[in-house]
C-alpha positions in Angstrom: 212.7 18.8 148.7 214.2 16.1 151.0 213.0 12.9 149.4 211.5 11.5 146.3 209.9 8.1 146.8 210.0 6.1 143.6 207.9 2.9 143.1 207.9 0.8 140.0 204.7 -1.2 139.5 203.6 -4.1 137.2 200.2 -5.6 138.0 200.4 -5.5 141.7 197.5 -3.1 142.4 196.7 -4.1 146.0 200.4 -4.3 147.0 201.0 -0.9 145.4 198.2 0.8 147.3 199.4 -0.7 150.6 202.9 0.4 150.0 201.9 3.9 149.1 199.6 4.2 152.1 202.5 3.2 154.3 204.5 6.0 152.9 201.9 8.6 153.9 201.4 7.0 157.2 205.0 6.8 158.3 207.0 9.5 156.9 206.7 12.6 159.2 208.6 15.8 159.3 210.2 15.4 155.8 209.3 17.2 152.6 208.7 14.4 150.1 207.1 13.5 146.8 205.9 10.2 145.4 206.5 8.9 141.8 204.9 5.7 140.6 206.1 4.3 137.3 203.6 1.9 135.9 205.0 -0.6 133.5 202.0 -1.3 131.4 199.8 -2.9 134.1 196.5 -4.5 133.0 195.0 -4.6 136.5 193.9 -0.9 136.9 196.9 -0.1 139.1 197.5 3.5 137.7 193.8 4.3 137.8 193.4 3.1 141.4 196.3 5.3 142.4 194.9 8.3 140.6 191.5 7.8 142.3 192.6 7.0 145.8 195.9 8.9 146.1 195.7 11.9 143.6 198.8 13.6 145.0 201.0 10.8 143.6 202.8 11.6 140.4 202.3 8.8 137.8 204.2 7.9 134.8 202.4 5.4 132.5 204.3 3.1 130.2 202.5 1.2 127.6 204.8 -1.8 128.1 207.0 -3.4 130.8 210.3 -1.5 130.4 211.9 -3.3 133.3 212.9 -2.0 136.7 216.1 -0.1 135.9 214.6 1.9 132.9 211.4 2.6 134.8 213.2 3.9 137.8 215.3 6.1 135.6 212.2 7.9 134.2 211.3 9.1 137.8 215.0 9.9 138.7 215.2 12.2 135.7 212.1 14.2 137.1 212.6 13.9 140.8 213.0 17.0 143.0 214.4 15.4 146.1 217.9 15.4 147.3 217.5 11.7 148.0 215.6 9.0 146.1 214.0 6.1 148.1 213.4 3.2 145.9 210.6 1.0 147.1 209.3 -2.3 145.8 205.5 -2.6 145.7 205.7 -5.6 148.1 207.1 -3.4 150.9 205.4 -1.7 153.8 207.3 0.9 155.8 207.3 0.9 159.6 207.1 4.2 161.6 210.2 6.2 161.2 212.0 3.8 158.8 212.7 6.5 156.2 213.7 9.1 158.8 216.3 6.6 160.3 217.8 6.4 156.8 217.5 10.0 156.1 219.1 11.1 159.5 221.9 8.7 158.9 222.8 9.6 155.3 222.4 13.3 156.0 225.1 13.0 158.7 227.4 11.2 156.4 228.1 12.9 153.2 230.5 10.2 152.0 227.5 7.7 151.9 225.7 7.3 148.6 223.3 4.4 149.4 221.7 3.3 152.6 219.2 0.4 153.3 217.4 -0.9 156.3 216.4 -4.2 157.8 213.9 -6.1 155.8 211.3 -8.1 157.8 209.0 -11.1 156.9 205.3 -10.7 157.7 205.8 -12.3 161.2 208.6 -9.8 162.0 211.5 -12.2 161.5 214.5 -10.8 159.7 215.3 -11.2 156.0 218.7 -10.8 154.4 219.0 -7.2 153.7 222.7 -7.0 152.8 224.2 -8.2 149.5 227.8 -8.9 148.6 229.3 -8.4 145.1 229.3 -11.8 143.3 232.7 -13.6 143.5 234.0 -17.0 142.7 233.5 -18.0 146.3 229.8 -17.0 146.5 229.1 -18.4 143.0 230.5 -21.8 143.8 229.5 -22.2 147.5 226.2 -21.7 149.4 225.9 -18.0 150.4 224.2 -19.0 153.7 227.1 -21.1 154.7 229.5 -18.2 153.8 227.5 -15.9 156.1 227.8 -18.4 158.9 231.5 -19.2 158.4 232.6 -15.6 157.6 230.2 -13.2 159.2 232.6 -10.2 158.8 233.1 -10.7 155.1 229.4 -11.8 154.6 227.2 -9.9 157.1 223.6 -11.2 157.3 220.5 -11.5 159.3 222.2 -14.0 161.6 223.9 -11.1 163.3 222.2 -8.7 165.7 223.4 -5.4 164.5 222.7 -2.3 166.6 224.7 0.4 164.8 225.0 1.0 161.0 227.7 -0.9 159.3 229.5 -0.5 155.9 228.5 -3.0 153.3 229.2 -3.9 149.7 225.7 -3.6 148.5 222.1 -3.9 149.6 218.9 -5.8 148.7 217.0 -3.4 146.6 213.6 -3.6 148.1 214.1 -0.3 150.0 217.1 1.9 149.3 217.9 5.5 150.0 220.2 7.0 147.3 221.9 10.4 147.3 221.1 12.4 144.1 224.6 13.8 143.8 226.0 10.2 143.8 223.6 9.4 141.0 224.9 12.5 139.1 228.4 11.3 139.7 228.2 7.7 138.4 225.1 7.9 136.2 221.6 6.2 136.6 220.8 2.6 136.7 222.1 0.5 133.8 219.0 -0.2 131.7 220.4 -3.4 130.2 219.3 -5.0 133.5 215.6 -5.8 133.2 215.2 -7.1 136.7 217.8 -8.3 139.4 221.4 -7.0 140.0 220.5 -3.4 139.0 221.2 -2.0 142.5 224.3 -4.3 142.9 225.7 -3.0 139.7 224.9 0.7 140.8 226.5 0.0 144.3 229.6 -1.3 142.5 229.9 1.9 140.4 229.4 4.0 143.5 232.0 2.1 145.6 234.5 2.2 142.7 233.9 6.0 142.6 234.9 6.3 146.2 231.4 6.4 147.9 230.3 4.3 150.7 227.2 2.0 151.1 225.7 1.4 154.6 223.2 -0.9 156.4 221.1 0.9 159.0 219.4 -1.8 161.2 217.1 0.7 163.0 215.2 1.4 159.8 212.8 -1.5 159.5 210.6 -2.4 156.5 208.2 -5.4 155.9 208.9 -7.1 152.7 206.5 -9.7 151.2 209.3 -11.3 149.3 209.0 -12.2 145.6 205.6 -10.9 145.0 206.8 -8.2 142.6 208.3 -10.6 140.2 206.9 -13.9 141.2 208.4 -17.4 142.1 208.2 -19.2 138.8 211.0 -20.4 136.7 210.9 -17.3 134.6 212.0 -15.2 137.4 215.0 -17.5 137.8 215.8 -17.1 134.1 215.8 -13.2 134.6 218.0 -13.7 137.7 220.7 -15.7 135.8 220.6 -13.5 132.8 221.2 -10.4 135.1 224.0 -12.2 137.0 225.8 -13.1 133.7 225.5 -9.5 132.6 227.0 -8.3 135.8 229.9 -10.7 135.6 230.6 -9.8 131.9 230.7 -6.1 132.9 232.8 -6.3 136.0 234.8 -9.5 135.7 235.5 -9.7 132.0 238.9 -11.7 132.3 237.4 -14.3 134.5 233.9 -14.3 133.0 234.1 -17.7 131.4 235.5 -19.4 134.5 232.8 -17.8 136.7 230.1 -19.0 134.2 231.4 -22.5 134.5 231.3 -22.4 138.2 227.7 -21.4 138.1 226.8 -24.2 135.6 228.6 -26.7 137.6 226.8 -25.7 140.8 223.5 -26.0 139.0 224.5 -29.6 137.9 225.5 -30.4 141.4 222.2 -29.2 142.9 220.3 -31.0 140.3 222.1 -34.2 141.1 221.6 -33.9 144.9 217.9 -33.2 144.4 217.7 -36.2 142.1 219.2 -38.4 144.9 216.6 -36.9 147.2 213.7 -37.8 144.9 215.0 -41.3 144.4 215.6 -41.7 148.2 212.1 -40.5 149.1 210.5 -42.4 146.1 209.2 -39.1 144.8 207.0 -38.4 147.8 208.7 -35.2 149.0 207.0 -32.5 147.0 209.5 -29.8 147.7 212.4 -31.9 146.4 210.5 -32.8 143.3 209.8 -29.1 142.6 213.5 -28.1 143.1 214.6 -30.9 140.8 212.2 -29.7 138.2 213.4 -26.1 138.5 217.0 -27.1 138.2 216.3 -29.4 135.2 214.5 -26.5 133.5 217.5 -24.1 134.3 220.0 -26.5 132.8 217.8 -26.9 129.7 217.6 -23.1 129.4 221.3 -22.8 129.7 221.9 -25.5 127.1 219.6 -23.4 124.7 222.0 -20.4 125.3 220.0 -18.5 128.0 217.2 -17.0 125.7 215.4 -14.0 127.1 212.2 -15.0 128.9 209.0 -13.3 128.2 207.8 -11.2 131.0 206.2 -8.3 129.2 
């Protein structure tokens, strides 16, 4: 079999159905299967898939095991030579998966490939990720992308041909099964965020390459799988610290200090904004509240947030 599409779901029934429908409508000429891993949803997601799309393979978990562990359940059963990881908040465009497949088939040194993620209006999202470094942790990544486009490739560039990258945003990834077998599956200590970055780091260190294929286009309704509240930020920071401790053990403490200093600086700048606008700018007030809660969470020792 060519491809195994793997979708992890948690209480996103309508998004899930739209995502799966796009798989059937846009993948042509390839032998594929679909695995849905439902992480204990309470919205009837699994039942809706069974009723409307009976050919889909479903794994039902009784609780939310997280993104990495759920994907690994499907990887252990997949029949395809490549896995396609899809978030439920994605919709494929015609030929997107074929573009990734044709490229990765022609380049046996490539372990992972991703396409161009799009907002609902067709504008580009950042689809490429860099490995965390002191510079990216201390500085604004958007500025780094503008100042150093070769080191930090981004949506600001109009890429036509595939380019090598460090890592990819994980909303839509094609991954070679033999690469999985070589480096192992996703690290299940990551509940959400940084799983694919960690995986890409393992693959790069093992000699594999990662590529961005701009001709593969995927709509991504960003953030709807995990939400936008402060709990998602807690998850993000916990995963980032886990990544840094795993891959930057010697400089871990310094990097953590850089992150916390940046949080303090952002909170201070937003405090000035709130005072300067007399609290009338809702966006600035919201950001200040988020930074304040993140700082308080750090002071408490970064306890695990409840998302189950």
